[in-house]
mmCIF file of the C-alpha atoms, coordinates in Angstrom:
data_MODEL
# 
_entry.id   MODEL 
# 
loop_
_atom_site.group_PDB 
_atom_site.id 
_atom_site.type_symbol 
_atom_site.label_atom_id 
_atom_site.label_alt_id 
_atom_site.label_comp_id 
_atom_site.label_asym_id 
_atom_site.label_entity_id 
_atom_site.label_seq_id 
_atom_site.pdbx_PDB_ins_code 
_atom_site.Cartn_x 
_atom_site.Cartn_y 
_atom_site.Cartn_z 
_atom_site.occupancy 
_atom_site.B_iso_or_equiv 
_atom_site.pdbx_formal_charge 
_atom_site.auth_seq_id 
_atom_site.auth_comp_id 
_atom_site.auth_asym_id 
_atom_site.auth_atom_id 
_atom_site.pdbx_PDB_model_num 
ATOM 1   C CA . MET A 1 1   ? 92.377  106.356 97.865  1.00 0.00 ? 1   MET A CA 1 
ATOM 2   C CA . GLY A 1 2   ? 95.176  108.524 98.660  1.00 0.00 ? 2   GLY A CA 1 
ATOM 3   C CA . PHE A 1 3   ? 99.042  109.123 98.971  1.00 0.00 ? 3   PHE A CA 1 
ATOM 4   C CA . ASP A 1 4   ? 101.057 106.768 101.025 1.00 0.00 ? 4   ASP A CA 1 
ATOM 5   C CA . ILE A 1 5   ? 104.534 108.162 101.496 1.00 0.00 ? 5   ILE A CA 1 
ATOM 6   C CA . TYR A 1 6   ? 107.465 106.154 102.736 1.00 0.00 ? 6   TYR A CA 1 
ATOM 7   C CA . ILE A 1 7   ? 110.882 107.223 103.870 1.00 0.00 ? 7   ILE A CA 1 
ATOM 8   C CA . GLN A 1 8   ? 113.685 105.392 102.191 1.00 0.00 ? 8   GLN A CA 1 
ATOM 9   C CA . THR A 1 9   ? 116.868 103.904 103.695 1.00 0.00 ? 9   THR A CA 1 
ATOM 10  C CA . PRO A 1 10  ? 120.112 105.083 102.141 1.00 0.00 ? 10  PRO A CA 1 
ATOM 11  C CA . ALA A 1 11  ? 120.153 101.548 100.429 1.00 0.00 ? 11  ALA A CA 1 
ATOM 12  C CA . GLY A 1 12  ? 116.742 102.489 98.747  1.00 0.00 ? 12  GLY A CA 1 
ATOM 13  C CA . GLU A 1 13  ? 114.362 100.215 100.815 1.00 0.00 ? 13  GLU A CA 1 
ATOM 14  C CA . PRO A 1 14  ? 111.417 101.485 102.764 1.00 0.00 ? 14  PRO A CA 1 
ATOM 15  C CA . ALA A 1 15  ? 112.537 102.268 106.304 1.00 0.00 ? 15  ALA A CA 1 
ATOM 16  C CA . GLU A 1 16  ? 110.760 100.261 108.959 1.00 0.00 ? 16  GLU A CA 1 
ATOM 17  C CA . GLY A 1 17  ? 108.305 101.960 111.605 1.00 0.00 ? 17  GLY A CA 1 
ATOM 18  C CA . ASP A 1 18  ? 105.281 104.057 111.812 1.00 0.00 ? 18  ASP A CA 1 
ATOM 19  C CA . ARG A 1 19  ? 107.520 107.202 111.920 1.00 0.00 ? 19  ARG A CA 1 
ATOM 20  C CA . ASN A 1 20  ? 108.570 106.554 108.328 1.00 0.00 ? 20  ASN A CA 1 
ATOM 21  C CA . TYR A 1 21  ? 105.221 106.646 106.893 1.00 0.00 ? 21  TYR A CA 1 
ATOM 22  C CA . PHE A 1 22  ? 102.880 109.572 106.128 1.00 0.00 ? 22  PHE A CA 1 
ATOM 23  C CA . ARG A 1 23  ? 99.448  109.422 104.502 1.00 0.00 ? 23  ARG A CA 1 
ATOM 24  C CA . PHE A 1 24  ? 97.541  112.195 102.705 1.00 0.00 ? 24  PHE A CA 1 
ATOM 25  C CA . ALA A 1 25  ? 94.032  111.689 101.732 1.00 0.00 ? 25  ALA A CA 1 
ATOM 26  C CA . TYR A 1 26  ? 93.310  112.282 98.032  1.00 0.00 ? 26  TYR A CA 1 
ATOM 27  C CA . THR A 1 27  ? 91.583  115.577 98.748  1.00 0.00 ? 27  THR A CA 1 
ATOM 28  C CA . ALA A 1 28  ? 94.310  116.858 101.076 1.00 0.00 ? 28  ALA A CA 1 
ATOM 29  C CA . MET A 1 29  ? 97.408  116.566 98.821  1.00 0.00 ? 29  MET A CA 1 
ATOM 30  C CA . PRO A 1 30  ? 96.438  119.482 96.660  1.00 0.00 ? 30  PRO A CA 1 
ATOM 31  C CA . ARG A 1 31  ? 96.274  121.787 99.619  1.00 0.00 ? 31  ARG A CA 1 
ATOM 32  C CA . THR A 1 32  ? 99.687  120.663 100.720 1.00 0.00 ? 32  THR A CA 1 
ATOM 33  C CA . LEU A 1 33  ? 101.089 121.117 97.281  1.00 0.00 ? 33  LEU A CA 1 
ATOM 34  C CA . ASP A 1 34  ? 99.733  124.592 97.143  1.00 0.00 ? 34  ASP A CA 1 
ATOM 35  C CA . ALA A 1 35  ? 101.348 125.374 100.443 1.00 0.00 ? 35  ALA A CA 1 
ATOM 36  C CA . MET A 1 36  ? 104.728 123.940 99.363  1.00 0.00 ? 36  MET A CA 1 
ATOM 37  C CA . LYS A 1 37  ? 104.466 126.012 96.185  1.00 0.00 ? 37  LYS A CA 1 
ATOM 38  C CA . ASN A 1 38  ? 103.811 129.195 97.951  1.00 0.00 ? 38  ASN A CA 1 
ATOM 39  C CA . PHE A 1 39  ? 106.926 128.512 100.125 1.00 0.00 ? 39  PHE A CA 1 
ATOM 40  C CA . GLY A 1 40  ? 108.891 127.811 96.993  1.00 0.00 ? 40  GLY A CA 1 
ATOM 41  C CA . MET A 1 41  ? 109.598 124.212 97.792  1.00 0.00 ? 41  MET A CA 1 
ATOM 42  C CA . LEU A 1 42  ? 108.400 122.812 94.521  1.00 0.00 ? 42  LEU A CA 1 
ATOM 43  C CA . VAL A 1 43  ? 109.739 123.083 90.994  1.00 0.00 ? 43  VAL A CA 1 
ATOM 44  C CA . GLU A 1 44  ? 107.572 122.579 87.903  1.00 0.00 ? 44  GLU A CA 1 
ATOM 45  C CA . LEU A 1 45  ? 109.224 119.904 85.748  1.00 0.00 ? 45  LEU A CA 1 
ATOM 46  C CA . PRO A 1 46  ? 107.611 117.792 83.089  1.00 0.00 ? 46  PRO A CA 1 
ATOM 47  C CA . ILE A 1 47  ? 106.759 114.365 84.002  1.00 0.00 ? 47  ILE A CA 1 
ATOM 48  C CA . PRO A 1 48  ? 109.317 112.017 82.541  1.00 0.00 ? 48  PRO A CA 1 
ATOM 49  C CA . SER A 1 49  ? 108.361 109.510 79.909  1.00 0.00 ? 49  SER A CA 1 
ATOM 50  C CA . TYR A 1 50  ? 108.533 105.825 80.867  1.00 0.00 ? 50  TYR A CA 1 
ATOM 51  C CA . PRO A 1 51  ? 110.250 103.498 78.471  1.00 0.00 ? 51  PRO A CA 1 
ATOM 52  C CA . GLN A 1 52  ? 108.023 101.559 76.056  1.00 0.00 ? 52  GLN A CA 1 
ATOM 53  C CA . LEU A 1 53  ? 107.761 97.832  76.239  1.00 0.00 ? 53  LEU A CA 1 
ATOM 54  C CA . SER A 1 54  ? 107.944 97.631  72.456  1.00 0.00 ? 54  SER A CA 1 
ATOM 55  C CA . ALA A 1 55  ? 111.383 99.279  72.650  1.00 0.00 ? 55  ALA A CA 1 
ATOM 56  C CA . TYR A 1 56  ? 112.587 96.102  74.386  1.00 0.00 ? 56  TYR A CA 1 
ATOM 57  C CA . GLY A 1 57  ? 110.644 93.737  72.028  1.00 0.00 ? 57  GLY A CA 1 
ATOM 58  C CA . LEU A 1 58  ? 108.062 93.168  74.787  1.00 0.00 ? 58  LEU A CA 1 
ATOM 59  C CA . ALA A 1 59  ? 104.384 93.123  75.322  1.00 0.00 ? 59  ALA A CA 1 
ATOM 60  C CA . GLY A 1 60  ? 102.295 93.308  78.527  1.00 0.00 ? 60  GLY A CA 1 
ATOM 61  C CA . VAL A 1 61  ? 101.894 89.534  78.851  1.00 0.00 ? 61  VAL A CA 1 
ATOM 62  C CA . ASP A 1 62  ? 105.664 89.308  79.149  1.00 0.00 ? 62  ASP A CA 1 
ATOM 63  C CA . LEU A 1 63  ? 105.500 91.052  82.645  1.00 0.00 ? 63  LEU A CA 1 
ATOM 64  C CA . ARG A 1 64  ? 103.039 88.608  84.247  1.00 0.00 ? 64  ARG A CA 1 
ATOM 65  C CA . PRO A 1 65  ? 104.173 87.236  87.545  1.00 0.00 ? 65  PRO A CA 1 
ATOM 66  C CA . GLY A 1 66  ? 105.429 83.617  87.254  1.00 0.00 ? 66  GLY A CA 1 
ATOM 67  C CA . THR A 1 67  ? 105.993 83.736  83.521  1.00 0.00 ? 67  THR A CA 1 
ATOM 68  C CA . LYS A 1 68  ? 108.859 81.681  82.463  1.00 0.00 ? 68  LYS A CA 1 
ATOM 69  C CA . TYR A 1 69  ? 111.145 83.204  79.842  1.00 0.00 ? 69  TYR A CA 1 
ATOM 70  C CA . ASP A 1 70  ? 113.969 82.141  77.574  1.00 0.00 ? 70  ASP A CA 1 
ATOM 71  C CA . GLU A 1 71  ? 117.325 83.739  78.373  1.00 0.00 ? 71  GLU A CA 1 
ATOM 72  C CA . SER A 1 72  ? 116.870 86.361  75.633  1.00 0.00 ? 72  SER A CA 1 
ATOM 73  C CA . THR A 1 73  ? 113.555 87.505  77.063  1.00 0.00 ? 73  THR A CA 1 
ATOM 74  C CA . THR A 1 74  ? 114.740 87.331  80.640  1.00 0.00 ? 74  THR A CA 1 
ATOM 75  C CA . ASN A 1 75  ? 117.375 89.907  79.762  1.00 0.00 ? 75  ASN A CA 1 
ATOM 76  C CA . ARG A 1 76  ? 115.083 92.220  77.990  1.00 0.00 ? 76  ARG A CA 1 
ATOM 77  C CA . VAL A 1 77  ? 112.591 92.208  80.884  1.00 0.00 ? 77  VAL A CA 1 
ATOM 78  C CA . ALA A 1 78  ? 115.541 92.952  83.189  1.00 0.00 ? 78  ALA A CA 1 
ATOM 79  C CA . GLU A 1 79  ? 116.671 95.782  80.942  1.00 0.00 ? 79  GLU A CA 1 
ATOM 80  C CA . PHE A 1 80  ? 113.084 97.076  80.741  1.00 0.00 ? 80  PHE A CA 1 
ATOM 81  C CA . ARG A 1 81  ? 112.650 97.061  84.517  1.00 0.00 ? 81  ARG A CA 1 
ATOM 82  C CA . THR A 1 82  ? 116.102 98.807  85.104  1.00 0.00 ? 82  THR A CA 1 
ATOM 83  C CA . ALA A 1 83  ? 115.084 101.615 82.516  1.00 0.00 ? 83  ALA A CA 1 
ATOM 84  C CA . TYR A 1 84  ? 111.709 101.960 84.186  1.00 0.00 ? 84  TYR A CA 1 
ATOM 85  C CA . GLN A 1 85  ? 113.131 102.246 87.653  1.00 0.00 ? 85  GLN A CA 1 
ATOM 86  C CA . ALA A 1 86  ? 115.654 104.692 86.427  1.00 0.00 ? 86  ALA A CA 1 
ATOM 87  C CA . VAL A 1 87  ? 112.789 106.979 85.380  1.00 0.00 ? 87  VAL A CA 1 
ATOM 88  C CA . LYS A 1 88  ? 111.302 106.813 88.913  1.00 0.00 ? 88  LYS A CA 1 
ATOM 89  C CA . ASP A 1 89  ? 114.703 107.398 90.601  1.00 0.00 ? 89  ASP A CA 1 
ATOM 90  C CA . ALA A 1 90  ? 115.941 110.197 88.208  1.00 0.00 ? 90  ALA A CA 1 
ATOM 91  C CA . SER A 1 91  ? 116.675 113.730 89.623  1.00 0.00 ? 91  SER A CA 1 
ATOM 92  C CA . GLU A 1 92  ? 118.403 116.943 88.527  1.00 0.00 ? 92  GLU A CA 1 
ATOM 93  C CA . THR A 1 93  ? 122.051 117.165 89.206  1.00 0.00 ? 93  THR A CA 1 
ATOM 94  C CA . VAL A 1 94  ? 121.500 120.259 91.205  1.00 0.00 ? 94  VAL A CA 1 
ATOM 95  C CA . PRO A 1 95  ? 117.968 120.379 92.285  1.00 0.00 ? 95  PRO A CA 1 
ATOM 96  C CA . THR A 1 96  ? 116.259 123.587 93.538  1.00 0.00 ? 96  THR A CA 1 
ATOM 97  C CA . GLY A 1 97  ? 113.269 121.851 95.079  1.00 0.00 ? 97  GLY A CA 1 
ATOM 98  C CA . ILE A 1 98  ? 111.064 118.867 94.817  1.00 0.00 ? 98  ILE A CA 1 
ATOM 99  C CA . PRO A 1 99  ? 109.579 118.331 91.402  1.00 0.00 ? 99  PRO A CA 1 
ATOM 100 C CA . ARG A 1 100 ? 105.715 118.652 91.862  1.00 0.00 ? 100 ARG A CA 1 
ATOM 101 C CA . TYR A 1 101 ? 105.064 115.607 89.845  1.00 0.00 ? 101 TYR A CA 1 
ATOM 102 C CA . LYS A 1 102 ? 106.889 113.533 92.367  1.00 0.00 ? 102 LYS A CA 1 
ATOM 103 C CA . LEU A 1 103 ? 104.328 114.085 95.042  1.00 0.00 ? 103 LEU A CA 1 
ATOM 104 C CA . ALA A 1 104 ? 101.311 114.852 92.882  1.00 0.00 ? 104 ALA A CA 1 
ATOM 105 C CA . TYR A 1 105 ? 101.233 111.310 91.466  1.00 0.00 ? 105 TYR A CA 1 
ATOM 106 C CA . ASN A 1 106 ? 101.351 108.128 93.506  1.00 0.00 ? 106 ASN A CA 1 
ATOM 107 C CA . ASP A 1 107 ? 103.672 106.381 91.063  1.00 0.00 ? 107 ASP A CA 1 
ATOM 108 C CA . GLY A 1 108 ? 106.560 105.728 93.441  1.00 0.00 ? 108 GLY A CA 1 
ATOM 109 C CA . PHE A 1 109 ? 108.933 108.482 92.202  1.00 0.00 ? 109 PHE A CA 1 
ATOM 110 C CA . LEU A 1 110 ? 111.990 108.912 94.426  1.00 0.00 ? 110 LEU A CA 1 
ATOM 111 C CA . VAL A 1 111 ? 112.198 112.303 96.122  1.00 0.00 ? 111 VAL A CA 1 
ATOM 112 C CA . THR A 1 112 ? 115.950 112.495 96.819  1.00 0.00 ? 112 THR A CA 1 
ATOM 113 C CA . VAL A 1 113 ? 117.696 113.880 99.833  1.00 0.00 ? 113 VAL A CA 1 
ATOM 114 C CA . ALA A 1 114 ? 119.059 116.608 97.658  1.00 0.00 ? 114 ALA A CA 1 
ATOM 115 C CA . GLU A 1 115 ? 115.589 117.622 96.501  1.00 0.00 ? 115 GLU A CA 1 
ATOM 116 C CA . ILE A 1 116 ? 114.288 117.554 100.012 1.00 0.00 ? 116 ILE A CA 1 
ATOM 117 C CA . THR A 1 117 ? 117.324 119.652 101.210 1.00 0.00 ? 117 THR A CA 1 
ATOM 118 C CA . ALA A 1 118 ? 116.834 122.251 98.561  1.00 0.00 ? 118 ALA A CA 1 
ATOM 119 C CA . ALA A 1 119 ? 113.010 122.505 99.378  1.00 0.00 ? 119 ALA A CA 1 
ATOM 120 C CA . LEU A 1 120 ? 113.699 122.726 103.196 1.00 0.00 ? 120 LEU A CA 1 
ATOM 121 C CA . THR A 1 121 ? 116.280 125.334 102.701 1.00 0.00 ? 121 THR A CA 1 
ATOM 122 C CA . THR A 1 122 ? 113.990 127.453 100.654 1.00 0.00 ? 122 THR A CA 1 
ATOM 123 C CA . TYR A 1 123 ? 111.347 126.901 103.308 1.00 0.00 ? 123 TYR A CA 1 
ATOM 124 C CA . ASP A 1 124 ? 113.518 127.878 106.182 1.00 0.00 ? 124 ASP A CA 1 
ATOM 125 C CA . ALA A 1 125 ? 114.598 131.085 104.426 1.00 0.00 ? 125 ALA A CA 1 
ATOM 126 C CA . HIS A 1 126 ? 110.960 132.135 103.710 1.00 0.00 ? 126 HIS A CA 1 
ATOM 127 C CA . PRO A 1 127 ? 109.803 135.173 105.707 1.00 0.00 ? 127 PRO A CA 1 
ATOM 128 C CA . GLY A 1 128 ? 106.671 133.439 106.754 1.00 0.00 ? 128 GLY A CA 1 
ATOM 129 C CA . VAL A 1 129 ? 108.185 130.283 108.172 1.00 0.00 ? 129 VAL A CA 1 
ATOM 130 C CA . ALA A 1 130 ? 108.092 131.537 111.758 1.00 0.00 ? 130 ALA A CA 1 
ATOM 131 C CA . ILE A 1 131 ? 104.211 131.434 111.793 1.00 0.00 ? 131 ILE A CA 1 
ATOM 132 C CA . ALA A 1 132 ? 103.734 128.430 109.169 1.00 0.00 ? 132 ALA A CA 1 
ATOM 133 C CA . GLU A 1 133 ? 103.770 125.786 111.933 1.00 0.00 ? 133 GLU A CA 1 
ATOM 134 C CA . MET A 1 134 ? 101.669 127.557 114.423 1.00 0.00 ? 134 MET A CA 1 
ATOM 135 C CA . PRO A 1 135 ? 98.612  125.650 115.606 1.00 0.00 ? 135 PRO A CA 1 
ATOM 136 C CA . VAL A 1 136 ? 96.218  128.067 114.141 1.00 0.00 ? 136 VAL A CA 1 
ATOM 137 C CA . GLY A 1 137 ? 96.702  126.878 110.662 1.00 0.00 ? 137 GLY A CA 1 
ATOM 138 C CA . ASP A 1 138 ? 96.614  123.339 109.174 1.00 0.00 ? 138 ASP A CA 1 
ATOM 139 C CA . PRO A 1 139 ? 97.844  120.979 111.971 1.00 0.00 ? 139 PRO A CA 1 
ATOM 140 C CA . VAL A 1 140 ? 99.036  118.579 109.256 1.00 0.00 ? 140 VAL A CA 1 
ATOM 141 C CA . TRP A 1 141 ? 101.585 121.099 107.919 1.00 0.00 ? 141 TRP A CA 1 
ATOM 142 C CA . GLY A 1 142 ? 103.980 120.727 110.970 1.00 0.00 ? 142 GLY A CA 1 
ATOM 143 C CA . HIS A 1 143 ? 103.892 117.047 111.023 1.00 0.00 ? 143 HIS A CA 1 
ATOM 144 C CA . TRP A 1 144 ? 104.615 117.051 107.193 1.00 0.00 ? 144 TRP A CA 1 
ATOM 145 C CA . ILE A 1 145 ? 107.634 119.191 107.625 1.00 0.00 ? 145 ILE A CA 1 
ATOM 146 C CA . THR A 1 146 ? 108.897 117.032 110.468 1.00 0.00 ? 146 THR A CA 1 
ATOM 147 C CA . PHE A 1 147 ? 108.544 114.159 108.130 1.00 0.00 ? 147 PHE A CA 1 
ATOM 148 C CA . LEU A 1 148 ? 110.389 115.849 105.273 1.00 0.00 ? 148 LEU A CA 1 
ATOM 149 C CA . ARG A 1 149 ? 113.282 116.464 107.766 1.00 0.00 ? 149 ARG A CA 1 
ATOM 150 C CA . ARG A 1 150 ? 113.259 112.912 108.783 1.00 0.00 ? 150 ARG A CA 1 
ATOM 151 C CA . ALA A 1 151 ? 113.338 111.889 105.146 1.00 0.00 ? 151 ALA A CA 1 
ATOM 152 C CA . GLN A 1 152 ? 116.083 114.241 104.491 1.00 0.00 ? 152 GLN A CA 1 
ATOM 153 C CA . ALA A 1 153 ? 118.150 112.646 107.223 1.00 0.00 ? 153 ALA A CA 1 
ATOM 154 C CA . HIS A 1 154 ? 117.600 109.074 105.742 1.00 0.00 ? 154 HIS A CA 1 
ATOM 155 C CA . GLY A 1 155 ? 117.540 108.317 102.119 1.00 0.00 ? 155 GLY A CA 1 
ATOM 156 C CA . GLY A 1 156 ? 114.619 110.473 100.684 1.00 0.00 ? 156 GLY A CA 1 
ATOM 157 C CA . LEU A 1 157 ? 111.045 109.301 100.159 1.00 0.00 ? 157 LEU A CA 1 
ATOM 158 C CA . ARG A 1 158 ? 108.531 107.716 97.750  1.00 0.00 ? 158 ARG A CA 1 
ATOM 159 C CA . THR A 1 159 ? 104.768 108.445 97.119  1.00 0.00 ? 159 THR A CA 1 
ATOM 160 C CA . HIS A 1 160 ? 102.593 105.546 96.377  1.00 0.00 ? 160 HIS A CA 1 
# 
């Protein structure tokens, strides 16, 4: 169990190649989130609420793979899936960092380029940044920052 993080293309698809994938063990992510918090890279926002199936007149059985629907149910399923994805893709208009929940949970939330940019801008301005990536510390940290810079140059990232 852990966190599989994928860089997104500008079109919103997972980017191809090993350089576009990062993995944290379940026990390692809290340490990284603490470091990001200490550098001011994270913002504390509430986890957004997902839409309820009942609001669309649906139940769990309606989302089973291979289920055949009438046109009305097909439309409601599509509306629900669109609303569900919108929650995963939502971001602040002018972000000041990466919402902690987007990395702390492996629900596939989109960390946008703007959120990454805000986080890296804060990181780069921090007085301790000069020694943050030195080999005496956590060797994963430098790779993580490089990965964030790569995600910033593409379409963001998602944590699964």
